[in-house]
N, C-alpha and C positions, 0 to 999 in steps of 0.2 A: 423537573431535574434542574439542578443548579447550573449556571452558566459555565462554571469551572470544570464541569464534568465532560465537556467536549474537548478531547485531546486528538489532534490530527498530526502530531509530530513527536516521535520518540527516537532515542538513540540507545541501542542495546549492544552488549558484548556477547558474541556467540562462539561456541567451540564445539566441534564434532568430537566423536570418540576415536581413540587410537585402536588399531587392530591388535588382537591378541597374538602372542608369540606361538610358533609351532613347537610341538613337543619332540624331544629327542628321547626315545624310549626303545628298549630292546625286549622282545617278548621272552618272558621267563616263566615256563610252566613245567610241571613234572612230566617226565616222559616225552618232552618235546625239546630235544637238543637243538641248539642253533636256531631258535625261533625266528630270528631276524628282526628288523625294525618294524615297529607298529605305532610310532608317534603320530598323533592326530594334528589337524590344522587348527590354527587359532581362529577365534571368531572375529567377524568384521566389526568395526566401531560404528556407533550410532550416527545417524545423519541429523542435520538441522533442517527442518522442513517448514515452509510457509504454506498455509492453507487458507483459502477463502471461506468465510462463514457469513451467510446473509443475516444471521441473528446479531451480528456486531455492527455497529455504525460509528464507533469511535475506537481509538487506541488507548483508552483509559486503563484497560486491564493490563497493559504493558508499561504503564508509567512508572511503577515502582518495582518492576521485575527487570532489572538492568542486566542480569547475568544469566544466560541460558546455556547449559552444558549438556551434551549428549553422553550416554554411557560408553565406557570402554569395552572392547571385546575381551573375552576371557581366553586364556591360553588353552592349547590343545592338551590332550592327556593320552595315556596308554590305550591300547586296544583300538587305535585309530579313531578315538572319540574326538570330535571337533569341539572347540570351545564355544560357549554361548555368545551370541551376537549382542553387541551393546544396544541399549535402549535408545531409540531415536526420540528426538524432541520435536513436537509439532507446535508451531506458533500460529494460532488462529487469528486472522485479521479480517476486517471488513472488506468487501469488494471495493476496488478502487485504490488499494494500497500499492505504493511503489517502493521498492527497496533500492538503496544506494550504498556504495562503499563509503564509510564515513571519512576515510583519509583522502581519497581521490575524487569523490563525488561521482564515480562511475555508476551508470545505470546497471542494475543487476537483474531485476525481474519486475513484473507487473501482475497483480492479482485482480482479475476483472470479473470472475463469476464464481458462484458458490461451488465449493468442493474442489476447485482448482488447486493443485499442489505443485510446488516448485522446491527443489532441493537447493538450499542456499549453500550449505557446507556438507561435503561428503565425508563420511567416516573412513578411516584407514582400513585397508584390506588386512585380513588376518594372515599371519605367516604360515608357510607350508611346513608340515611335520616331516620328520626324517624318512617316513615311509615313501614319501613322494620322490625321494632321490635314490631309491634303490634301483640298481641296474645289474646286468650280468658282470660288469667289471667293478662294481662297487656294491657289494652285497650287504655291507654293514655300515651305512652312512651314520656318522656320529655328529651330525650338525642339522640344523633346521633354520628356517627364516624367522627373523623378528617381524612383528606386525608393523604396518605402515603408520606413520605419525598422524596426528589429528590436524585439522585446519581450524584457524581462529581468525576473527576479524570483528571490528566495530561496524555496525550496520545501522543506517538511518532508515526508518520506516516513515513514509509520508503519505497521508490519506488525501485523496482527491475525490470528492463526492461524485458519484455517477448519477446524472439526472438528464432528463430530456430538455428541460427549459431552465435557464438560470436567470434570476432577476438581478439586474445590474443598475445601480443608481447611487446617488449621494445619500448620506444619512438623512433619515426622516422624510424620505420621498414617498412613502406609502407602500413599500414592498411587502412588509410583514402583514399589513392590513389586507393587501390583495391576496396573499397566500392563505390567510385565515378565511377569506370569503370563498375562494374557489376550491378549497380542500378542507379536510378535517384537522389540519395542523393548528396548534395553538401557540404561535410564537409570542414573545413578549412585545407589547405595543404600548408606547407612551409618547408624549408630546415633547421629546427632546432628542438631540442627535445621539447616534451610537447606542440606540436602544438594543439592537441586535448585536450580540457579542459572539455568537456562534452560528454557523449555518443551520438552517431548518429545511427539512424535506417534507413535501406533501404530495399525496396522490390526488390528482385532479380527475374527477369523474366526468366522462363525456357521454355522448349518446350511445344507446344500445350496449351498455356494459363496457364500453371502451374507456381507457384511462391513460394518463401519462404522468411522469414525475416532474415536479417543479421544485427548485431549490432557491431559498431566500439567502443571498450572500450578504454579509455585513457591509455597511455603506463604504463607498470608496470616495476619497477626497483627492484634490489635485496634489500630486507629489506622492501618492501611495506607492508607486513603483520605486520610489527612492526611500521608502521606510516611514513616511509621514502617516499620521492617523494610526490605523491598525496595520498599515504597511503591507508587506508581502504575505502576511499570515494567511489571508483567505483568498488572495488572487489565484492561488493554485487550483482552487475548486472550480473556477470558471473554465479551466482547461478541459474538463470532462463534461461540460454541458453542451449538448448538441446544438441548441438554439439559444441565443442571447436576447432576452427581453429587457430593453432599457426602460426604466421607469423614471419619469421626470414630472414633478408636480406642476400644475397649471399656474401657480403663483410664482414660478421661477422668474428671475429677472430676464434671462435670455435662454430659452430652451435650446436653441441651436448651439450656443456656446457651451452650455453644460454638457450636451451630448458629445461635442467635440473633445471636451476635457476628459470625459469618461473613456472615449475611444482612444485618446492619446495615451492614457495610463495603461490600458490593455495592450496597446501596441508596444510600449516600452517594456512591459513585462514579458510578452511573448508575441511577436509579430504574426504567428500562425493563428492567433485568435481572430484575425481579420477574415479568415477563410470561412468562419461560421456564419450562418444565417442570422440576421439581426432584425428586430422589430422595435418599434418605439410606442410606448403607452404613456399618454399624458394623463396622470392621475389627478384626483381631486377636481374632476370636471364638473362637479355639482356647483362649483363657484362660477361657472361660465354659462352664457346663453348661446344660442345657435349662431348669432352674428359674430360673437367673439371667437367661436371655434373656427368659423370660416376665415376670419382675419388672421388667426394664428397659424392656420394650415399652410398659408402661402410661404412662410419662411422656414419651414421645417425640413429636416434632412430627407434625402431621396431614398427613403426606405418605407415599408408599410407602417402607417401611423394610425393609432386609434385613441379616441378620448374615452376615458373610463372613470367611473366613480365607485369605489368599493363601499361607500356608505349607502348610496341609493341603488346600486346594482346596474347603473347605466353603462352600457357597452361591454359588460362582462360576458354575456353570451356570444357577442360578436368576436370578442377577444379569444374565447375558447375555440370558436370556429376557425379563426385565422391561425391560431397555434397548431391546431390539428391538421389543417391543410398544409402548413409549412413542414410539419414533422413527417408527413406522408408524401412529400414531394421527392423528386429524383435526387435532389442535392442533400437530402437528410442523411446524417451519419448517426446510426443508432448506437446507444450506449452499450448494447449487447454485442457490438462488433468484435471480431476476433482480435486476440492480443497482437497478432502480427500487423494488423492494419493501423494500430495506434502509433502516433508519433512520439518517440521518446527522446529526451535530452538528458545529458549528464547534469548532475546537480551542481550549481555554482555555490561553493562553500566560502567565497571571499567575504561575505557579509555576516558570517556566523562566528561567534566567539564561544567555543566549547570549553567546558571546564576540563582541568587536567585529567587525563585518563589514568586509571589505576593499573598497577602491575599485578598480575595474578600468577601464583606458583603453578608449576606444570601439573600438579595433582589436584588443582582446585576443582571442586564440584564432582569428583569421582573417587571411588574407593581406591585405596593404595594397592598396588600390584607389585609383583617381583620386579626388581630393577632390570632395565633393558641392557643388553650386552654392549660393550664399547665398540665391538666390531660391527660395522654397518651391514655386512653381508651375511654373517651367520654367527651362531654361538653353539657351544657344546654343553650338554647337560648329561652327565654320566648317571645312569640309573640301572645298574646291573651288578 
C-alpha cells in the first residue's frame, strides 16, 4: 500500500434530514357525512450516524466524500397515513476516531470499539397531522404542524490509533525493524531518516497464544510539537498507546539527552502522556560488547532499560517478557477501556489553515419537496 493511502484527518460537511409536514385532510367518502379530519403525521428526517468498523484502519474512504446528507422525511397524507422517514446516513470509521466541531474545536464523540454508533446530527421530527388536534371543541381542525428543520455542521474526524505499545524515537532509530521482527508487519525499512511516513500496526505473538498490539510511529525530532519535521501529524497517535517504548540507537551521541528531548516533545504536545508507563530499548546493541553495556547503563534514565538487537535477536525475548509484564500490571490502561474513562480535549484549531468553506443551498443532496409555510406554527391545506 502506498504511503499516501494512510489518511488520519478529514473534514466533512454533514446535514441531517428535515421532518415531513403533517397533512391537513378531511375525510370524504360516500355515505359518510362529516367524516372529520384524518390527516397523517409527517415522517422524521434521517440522522447522521458515526459507526465503528474494525475493517477500516484509515479515513481514506472519506477523503473525497466531503458532503454527506441524510434524506428528508415525507409529508403525511389522508387516511391518517404517516409520511416515510428520511434515510439516515451511516459514516463508518476505524476504531479510535474522534469527532470535533470544525468551527469551535469542541469534542463531539469518540469511537473506540467495533459496532459502536453515535448520532452526530439528529433529523427533524415530522409534523403532526390535523387529526392530532381534534377535540370536542374543535372537531374540524384545518391546520397541522410543519416538520422540524435539519441540522448541519462541518465536522473534523481525527484518527488516533489504538495500540497497547507505541514505539517512540528519532528517525532511523530502528523502530520499524523492531516491529518487523516481533510481528508479521512489513513496514518500509531503509538507511535514511523519515523512512516511515505513516503509522504501522503489528500483532506481537507471545507465549500460550497471547498477543498484544504494537504501533510504529513515524520519527519525532526536536521541535515536533511546534510543527518541525512531520510536526503534530502523528503525535496524536501516541495518545492512544497504553505503554510507550522509547527506542534509541546504541550509537547515539548522548542517550540520556535524546530521551529527554523526546520526553519534552511529548510533554509539550500533551502533558497527560507523562502518566503512561515508559520503557527504554537501546537498539543496535550488536555493536556493543558486555563491558560497554555496563558502562552505558550507569547514565541512563530511571526507567526499565533493555539492550536489544533486531538483527541478531539479542534481548528480543526479554523485551517481550517485560512488555507483557508491564501491560498486565495494575497501572495498565487497556485500549479496550470504556469511552467514559478516556480523557478528551477540545481540538486546538489555531494552527490549522482551512480552505474556504462552500455554501450549500437548502435543498442540496435531497429531493425537492413542497415549500414550507411561512407561518412557523401551522399551515392550512384545504383538500375537500
